[in-house]
Every structure is written in structure tokens, then in C-alpha cells.
C-alpha positions in Angstrom: -17.1 -16.7 22.1 -18.5 -13.2 22.7 -20.8 -11.7 20.1 -20.6 -8.1 21.3 -17.3 -6.3 22.0 -16.1 -7.1 25.5 -15.5 -4.2 27.8 -16.0 -3.0 31.4 -19.7 -2.4 30.8 -20.6 -6.0 30.0 -17.8 -8.1 31.5 -19.9 -9.1 34.5 -22.1 -11.1 32.1 -19.2 -13.5 31.4 -17.8 -13.7 35.0 -17.4 -17.5 34.8 -15.6 -17.5 31.5 -12.1 -19.2 31.4 -11.4 -18.4 27.7 -12.7 -15.5 25.6 -12.3 -14.7 21.9 -12.4 -11.0 21.0 -11.8 -8.7 18.2 -10.1 -5.2 18.0 -13.2 -3.4 19.1 -13.1 -5.0 22.6 -11.2 -3.3 25.4 -9.5 -5.7 27.8 -7.8 -4.3 31.0 -8.0 -4.6 34.7 -11.5 -3.2 34.8 -12.6 -6.2 32.8 -10.4 -8.8 34.4 -11.5 -8.1 37.9 -15.1 -9.0 36.8 -13.8 -12.2 35.2 -11.8 -14.0 38.0 -11.7 -17.3 36.2 -10.3 -16.0 32.9 -7.1 -17.8 31.9 -6.8 -17.2 28.1 -7.7 -14.5 25.5 -7.7 -15.5 21.8 -7.9 -12.3 19.8 -9.1 -12.7 16.2 -6.5 -10.1 15.0 -2.8 -9.6 14.6 -2.7 -6.3 16.5 -3.3 -6.5 20.2 -3.3 -2.9 21.4 -6.9 -3.4 22.6 -5.5 -5.8 25.3 -3.5 -4.5 28.3 -0.8 -7.1 28.4 0.6 -5.7 31.7 -2.8 -6.4 33.3 -2.8 -9.8 31.8 0.7 -10.5 33.2 -0.4 -9.4 36.7 -3.2 -12.0 36.5 -1.3 -14.7 34.6 -3.7 -14.5 31.7 -2.2 -15.8 28.4 -3.0 -14.1 25.1 -2.7 -15.4 21.6 -3.2 -13.6 18.3 -3.5 -14.5 14.6 0.0 -13.5 13.4 -0.6 -13.8 9.6 -4.0 -14.2 8.0 -4.6 -11.6 5.4 -1.5 -9.7 4.1 -2.7 -9.9 0.5 -6.2 -9.1 1.6 -5.3 -5.8 3.4 -2.8 -4.9 0.6 -5.6 -5.2 -2.0 -7.7 -2.9 0.2 -4.9 -0.3 0.2 -5.2 -0.2 -3.6 -8.9 -0.2 -3.5 -8.8 3.0 -1.5 -5.9 4.4 -3.6 -7.6 3.7 -6.9 -10.9 5.1 -5.6 -9.0 8.3 -4.8 -6.9 8.4 -7.9 -9.8 7.9 -10.3 -12.4 9.7 -8.1 -14.6 6.6 -8.1 -16.8 7.7 -5.2 -17.7 11.0 -6.7 -18.3 9.5 -10.1 -20.6 6.8 -8.8 -22.6 9.2 -6.7 -23.0 11.5 -9.7 -24.1 8.9 -12.2 -26.6 7.5 -9.7 -28.2 10.9 -9.8 -28.3 10.7 -13.6 -25.5 13.2 -14.1 -22.9 12.0 -16.6 -20.8 15.1 -16.7 -17.0 14.8 -16.3 -16.3 18.1 -14.7 -14.2 17.7 -11.5 -13.7 14.0 -12.0 -10.2 14.1 -13.6 -7.8 11.7 -11.7 -4.2 10.8 -12.0 -2.1 7.8 -13.0 -0.4 5.6 -10.5 2.3 4.6 -13.0 5.5 6.6 -12.3 4.3 7.8 -8.9 6.5 7.3 -5.8 4.8 5.2 -3.1 6.3 5.5 0.4 5.6 2.4 2.4 6.2 2.8 6.2 6.5 -0.7 7.7 7.6 -3.6 5.5 6.2 -6.6 7.4 3.9 -9.1 5.7 1.3 -6.5 4.6 3.8 -3.8 3.6 5.7 -6.4 1.4 2.5 -7.3 -0.4 1.7 -3.6 -1.0 5.2 -3.1 -2.5 4.7 -6.1 -4.8 1.3 -4.7 -6.1 2.8 -1.2 -6.4 5.6 -2.5 -8.6 3.0 -4.2 -10.7 1.5 -0.8 -11.3 5.0 0.4 -12.4 5.2 2.7 -9.4 8.5 3.7 -7.7 8.7 2.5 -4.1 10.7 3.8 -1.2 10.3 2.2 2.2 11.1 2.8 5.8 11.4 0.2 8.6 13.2 0.0 11.9 14.6 -3.4 10.7 15.2 -3.1 7.0 15.2 -6.3 4.9 17.8 -5.5 2.4 17.5 -9.0 0.8 13.9 -8.3 0.1 14.7 -4.9 -1.3 17.2 -6.4 -3.7 14.8 -9.1 -4.7 11.8 -6.8 -5.4 13.7 -3.7 -6.5 12.9 -1.0 -4.0 15.1 1.1 -1.6 14.9 1.7 2.1 15.4 5.3 3.3 14.9 7.4 6.4 11.4 8.4 7.4 12.1 12.1 6.7 13.4 11.3 3.2 10.4 9.1 2.5 8.0 11.8 3.6 9.8 14.4 1.5 9.8 12.4 -1.8 6.6 10.3 -1.8 3.6 11.1 -3.8 1.6 8.6 -1.8 2.3 7.4 1.8 0.9 4.1 3.1 1.1 3.0 6.7 1.7 -0.6 7.8 2.8 -0.5 11.5 1.6 -1.8 14.8 0.4 0.7 17.4 3.0 0.9 20.1 4.2 3.8 22.2 6.9 4.7 19.5 4.4 4.7 16.7 1.5 6.6 18.3 1.1 9.9 16.4 4.1 9.0 14.2 2.6 11.4 11.7 2.0 14.8 13.3 2.2 18.4 12.2 6.0 18.4 11.6 5.8 15.2 9.5 2.9 16.6 7.4 5.0 19.7 6.8 7.8 17.6 5.4 5.5 15.9 2.8 5.1 17.0 -0.8 2.2 19.3 -1.5 -0.8 17.3 -2.6 0.4 14.0 -1.1 -2.1 11.1 -0.8 -2.3 9.3 2.5 -3.5 5.7 3.1 -3.9 4.1 6.5 -5.1 0.5 7.0 -3.0 0.0 10.1 -4.2 1.8 13.3 -5.9 5.1 13.7 -3.7 6.5 16.4 -0.5 6.2 14.3 -1.8 9.5 12.8 -2.5 12.7 14.8 -5.9 13.3 13.4 -5.9 17.0 14.3 -2.7 17.4 12.2 -4.3 15.4 9.4 -7.4 17.6 9.4 -5.2 20.7 9.2 -3.2 19.1 6.3 -6.3 18.2 4.4 -7.8 21.7 5.0 -4.7 23.5 3.7 -4.1 21.2 0.7 -0.8 19.7 2.0 -2.7 16.3 1.8 -4.8 16.2 -1.3 -6.8 13.2 -0.2 -6.8 10.3 2.4 -8.0 6.8 2.3 -8.6 5.5 5.8 -9.7 2.1 7.1 -9.0 3.0 10.7 -9.6 5.9 13.0 -8.9 6.6 16.6 -11.9 5.9 18.8 -13.5 4.2 15.9 -15.9 1.9 17.8 -17.4 5.0 19.5 -18.3 7.0 16.5 -20.6 4.4 15.0 -23.7 5.6 16.8 -24.6 9.1 17.9 -26.1 7.8 21.1 -22.9 6.0 22.0 -21.0 9.2 21.1 -23.0 11.3 23.5 -22.8 8.8 26.3 -19.1 8.6 25.9 -18.7 12.3 25.9 -20.8 12.9 29.0 -19.1 10.0 30.8 -15.7 11.5 29.9 -14.6 8.1 28.6 -13.2 9.4 25.3 -11.5 12.4 23.8 -14.2 14.8 22.6 -11.8 16.6 20.2 -10.8 13.3 18.5 -14.4 12.2 18.2 -15.4 15.5 16.6 -12.5 15.4 14.2 -13.5 11.9 13.2 -17.0 13.1 12.3 -15.6 16.0 10.2 -13.3 13.5 8.4 -16.3 11.3 7.6 -17.9 14.2 5.7 -15.0 15.5 3.8 -15.2 14.9 0.1 -11.5 14.2 -0.3 -11.5 11.5 2.4 -12.7 8.0 1.9 -13.3 6.0 5.1 -14.1 2.3 5.4 -15.2 0.7 8.7 -12.0 -1.2 9.6 -13.0 -3.6 6.8 -9.7 -4.2 5.0 -9.4 -7.7 6.5 -13.0 -8.7 5.6 -12.9 -11.2 2.7 -14.3 -14.7 2.7 -10.8 -16.2 2.5 -9.2 -14.0 5.2 -12.1 -14.5 7.7 -11.9 -18.2 7.2 -8.2 -18.1 8.0 -8.9 -16.0 11.1 -11.5 -18.5 12.3 -9.2 -21.5 11.7 -6.2 -20.0 13.4 -8.3 -18.8 16.4 -9.8 -22.2 16.8 -6.3 -23.7 16.6 -5.1 -21.3 19.3 -8.0 -22.2 21.7 -7.6 -25.9 21.2 -3.8 -25.7 21.6 -4.2 -23.8 24.9 -6.7 -26.4 26.2 -4.3 -29.2 25.2 -1.5 -27.6 27.2 0.5 -26.6 24.1 -0.4 -23.0 23.5 0.5 -21.5 20.1 0.9 -18.0 18.8 1.3 -16.5 22.2 2.0 -12.8 22.5 2.1 -13.1 26.2 
């Protein structure tokens, strides 16, 4: 198991490895695989696998397994942690009282009850979000490329088109994998369709949103606030030295990195460090399933393969 994120810069340290276990902050492609000629199996400790180039894996007959379901309630709870922090202005209130200022000016929030939550993607996490939202007496509309009408009838929500969801939702929450069809799913035209003052929550993948368009929407008030657990290029923005090295090496998009740093400092944006999964229970499930995946592969009966 590799402690640091695996990428082209450190892959040579593990050239003899036959199996690696990685998380979403690793980048696995041909530049890594050519330095690891004995690699046969990748066990990612995540559900998403956009950090792994499966075409390059196929070319080298490297099998890949993921953790298909480990923390739907965990991530769904984080959605509402972000949402309640925004709706009750928790961050500003805590910062203010820590300075000894108990004034209420500028801290008025809003109720979730009666608001319309638009859930884009109704897989395991999206379903849990809907259940919690209904417990808050919210109205729910949903969009999915494969609507589960049985679930909709059971829980009491309605599927609609993406455009209709954007036009009617007070809050939009994203629960999609990052694939070619979902990259920049929300751009300028989609933000223009949204209600003025909408709240946006993203615990899925950063690149589902065009961050340039999001910054514009936050600046002009179209989006009143955003709660984000994910950003594009998020591993790079953690350290200023890494940021500068990446820019000068032309490894990453400078505009995206600068927008991320602006978002980090906006008072109507709450950003957590891809932490939605990180509870005691969920991490234990991740470890257990990853261990199972590795042992199954070694026994010749691989499980949870995505390739």
C-alpha cells in the first residue's frame, strides 16, 4: 500500500509492485505504468475511478477494482452539514463569537422546510440525500439518465428534465460520476437557467462544474452560496510550492488553480477538503472492501472489477 499519492514523479520507487492500492489523489496512466512493469492489479479505495486511465490499463492488462458502495449515508450527511452551515451561516457565526462579538447583524439564515431541493443523480448517495431532505419537509425534484420511478413513488419525489430542475430548485446538489458527458455539466448556460439566489452543493467531482462559470455566478448573485467538498485540480492547491511548481511545469491549468484560490477565500463559499467520506464507519468499510478486493484477486476470483 502506497502512503503518498502515486503519480509519474514517484512511480519508479515502486517499480517492482504487482498490486497497488490508491486513493483519488493519485494519477494512474501510461506515464506511471511504464515505470511499473510488474503491475497487475490496482485497488482504488474509492467508488469513482476517473483518476485511473482504464484505456491504459487495458493496454497492459492491468485489472482495476473499486469500492462500489461504502458511505452513501456518510456523504449524504455531509451534504446537509454543508447546506445547514450555509442556511444558518454557521461559519460566520462561529468566527464572530470566537472574537467575542455576539452581534446578530448579517447572520440571518433561511429555513430548509418548504424549499425545493434539486438532486442531480439518484444513485446510492442521491437516494440518501432525498430521504434526508424529505425528513426536513423539503420538496424534492430529481434528474437521472435512468430514472427509478419505483423509488420515486416509494419516497414521494418526482423526476424531471435537467433544465426544469435548474429552473425550479432553490438548492441544487450533485451526485454524479465524472465521465465525458458530465464534465462541465453545469456551465454558464446552466447557471443562467437557475433561480436567482440558488444554493449549490457539490460532493461528487470538481470538474462536473465549470468553475469559471461558478465564480461568475457567485459574483453576480445568481448563486447565493456554494458548499463544495470537491474542486478541479484539488490535490495541487494544497501547497503554494506545489502550485508554483505545477504552473511552471505546465502540468495544470493556471486559470483553474487561480479560480480555486479565489473560491477558497469567498465568504459565501464553504469548501471542505474532499472529506465527505471521512467517518470512522465509512473508512472502516473502505478498508474492509479494499482488503477483500486484494485478497480476491490474489485468490484468482477478483471482485468489484471496473475493468
